N, C-alpha and C positions, 0 to 999 in steps of 0.2 A: 606682259612688259605692253602700255595702252596704245595705241596708237597713236600719229600725233597728226596725219596727214588731213586737209580738212578740204582739199581738191585737186585736180590733177593740175601740175605744174605744163603748161605747153612751151613748145619746144624743147629738142633733144641735143642742141650744139652745147659745144664745151664752154662758148661764148656767143649771146643774145642775148635779148632784155630780160631775161628772168634768169640767168645766173644767179643776181644776189637770190630768188626765191631760194632757190630748187636747195643753195650753199645754206642756205635759212634751214632749207628740211633735212637737212643732213645731217647738221649740227644741233637739232631737238630730238632726233634719228638718236646721234649715237649718244644724248644726255637722257634720254629716255629706256636705253638701252644697261643703264649703272639706276640712274636715280626710280626703281620700284618702289608700290606701292609697300613690300614684303621689305625690301631694308631700313624707309620710312619709318615704318612700324618700332622697327627692330632700335635705330637711333635714339626716334621719340622714346620707350619705353627705359632705355639704358641713364639716357642725361636725366632723366626725369626719376630713376633709382638712385640713381648717385649725388643729387638735388635733395631729394631728402637725407642722406648720411652726410651730406653736406650740412643739412639745417639742422641736424643734432651735433656737429661738431663745432656750426658758430654757436650752441646753447653753453655750449664747453668755456671755447673761447671769447667766448659774452662775458661766465662768470666770473675768470681770470681773468682777465680785463678790470674790471669792479675789487678783488680781492686784492690785485696787484694796488693796484690803483688806491685802495684805502690803508696802505703799510707810505707807500708815496707820500702821499698830502696829509698824512695822519688824517684821517677823516672817515666816518663809517661809513654814508652815502653812498659811496661808488660801491661796497662791499652789497647793500641794501639793495641798490640795484642792478648786482648782479647779480644777488641771487633772481629776485623779480621776471629777470630775462628770461631764465629757464620755463617759467610755464606760460610764457607769453612764445617762444619760439615753440614749447609742444600745441599750444590752440593754431599755431599758423599752421605747424603742420597738417595737425586733423584738419584740418579746412582744403589745405593745398589739394591733401589726397582725396577726399571727398569730394571737389568738385572737378576734380579730373577726371574721374572717374565718369561722374556726371554731364561734363561739356561733353565727353562721346558719346555717351549715351542721345547724348540729345541734336550733333550730328546726325549719327546711327537713322532716331525715327527720324529726321527732317528734308526731307526727299526735295532734290530742287532744280532743276532743267536749264538746258541752253540749247539754242538754235544745229549750234556749230561749236568745230573748233577754233573757229577764225582765231576768238579772244585768249581762248585760252595761251593758242600757242602764238599770238602776239607776245604779250603777257610776256612766255614765258622767255622766247626771242632778246622781248628787249630786257627782260629783268639781270637777263645770264649776262648777255654784254656790262651792262650796269656792276655788277658784282665786279667783273672783270677791272675794269676802267678804274672803278672806286678800291680799288685794293691794291690796285701798279700807281692811281695817284696817291692815297695815304699813305705809302710803303715810300716811296718819293720822299715825300715831304718830311714822314717820323729822320729822312735819312740827312734830311739838309740842316731841319731844325738840332735833332740826336733826341726828338723822343719819341719813348717807348707808346706813350698813354697818342699819339695821334695814328701809327701801327694799331692798336688796340681800336682804333674808331673804326681804320680799313676793314681789319677782320668782322668788323659786327655788320656796318654795311654790306661786306660780303655776304655775311653766315644768311644773312636776312633774303638777300637779295637769291641765294640759289633755292632757300627754302620755299623763296615761295617759288621757282622751278619746277622743284620738285615736286607741289601740290599739282600747278598748270599739268603737270605731265601725268599725272595718278588723281584726275578728279575724281576717283572711289573712295578718294579717303576724303572725301568732303561728301559722298553721297546723294555726286551730280552726274547727271541722265547729259546725254546728247540729245533732242528728241529735236527735229526737220523742221514740226509742223508746229513750234513756238511761234505765240504771238510776240511782236513789241512793245506789248505791254508785261508775256511774261518775260521775254530777254531781259526786256531791263529788270524783273525787281531779279533774275537767274542773275543776273552780276553783280547787284550787290548782294542779296545771298552769296553766292564767290569770296567776296571780301571780309562778309562776318567771320562763313567758315573757316573762311583763311587764316584769320587773326586769332579765334578761337584754338585752332588744330595747333597754330603755334606758340601760345600759350605754357602747353609742359615742359618744350624745350626753351622758352625765354626761364619759366621758374628755375631748373638749373642749372643755366648760367648763371642769373643771376645773383643766385645763391650761394654757387663757386665762389664767384668775383667776389662776395661780399664776405665771407671768413677768409678770404686772403685781403683784406681790404681791415677786414679787425687784425689780424695779422699783425700786420702795418703799424697799428693803430699799438699793438702791445709793443714789434719793438723801438715805438719811438717814447715808450713807458717808460722803458727802462733805461734808454738814450737822454732821458731825462728832459726831453720835446715837448711834451704834452703835462698841459698842466691845469687839466681838471676832465670829466668824463663826455664833455661836449665834444672834445677830440676824437670820439669813435660815433659818432652818433651816425653822422654820415654813414659810417658801414650799417649800423644794423639796421638804418632807416633799407640801406637799399635788400637787406638780407629780407624783412617783415615787408618789404614792399613787392620784393621777387612770391614770398609764400602768401601775398594777398593778390596776383593776379590770378588763377584760377577762381575765384571766389568773385573778382570786377569784372575776367570777363565772361562770367556765368549772365552775372547779371546782363552788363551790356547787350550781349546774344538774347539774352528772354524778350528782352526789352525793343530792343528791335526790330527783331523778328515777329513778337507781336502789331508793331504799327504793317511790317509789311505785307503779314496777312490782315488785316483789312487793310491794304490797295489791293491785294488782288482777289477778295470779294467783291469790293467794289466794278473792278475790272471784268470778272463774269455774271453782274448784274443784266447791261445790256444784251447780252446771250441769251441770259431767261427768258427775261422778256419778249425777244424772238421767237421765243419756244413755243412759250404760253400765246403771241396773237395767233400762232400759223394754229393753234390749239380752237 
């Protein structure tokens, strides 16, 4: 468990001006006992592995949709598209696997720092509360409108918020160190780097969940096909794009991270110029 305290909270009474601060620290301490780095890595590995299996299942489902569609509509093109879907899914899986591992290596080799845990603690507490409020609000909306998709959106928002809490409480997952002597410029770079690394670290989970949801969407398209509610292969195209788009997330995340990190390295180099000039001047 990584510590979450950033300073000593004044006051010892049950109710005083700093009661909310103590409650916040207690909430984060409780969360940090559950949201450990080891558990995050285990969760990430499991979802990513399931996503790869789901990608194989999606390839088979896409082929099945094309073959059944060819018989339903008396056309050859859906079957051909279904056959072409197999190598597309295979290439997507290859890229997802390679770039997921590469991205984790980039995080391990790209150290960054913050001057204190204050930013991480505030972001963690805010995300924790936001996730709970969003889940409650979307659940209420789903009940009022009898909409399962609304509840699904609430689950996605809740999961994203709680995963953010997890990363804030376990900065070692992002190769982030706490260095009290950081300057304001280094602090700004540290905050931006944290955001970039957090997004990159969330990619494997987003990949797995996205592919699984895409598989269910393809199954729904096949069901509509058997019910004669599908009139062309474009009915399954949103599900197909969801599967391929999710599989492309590791590649997209890798490219964006590298380009943005290059810009931050340039900024970091500019910030150290005055210090080097002072050293040269003293000589």
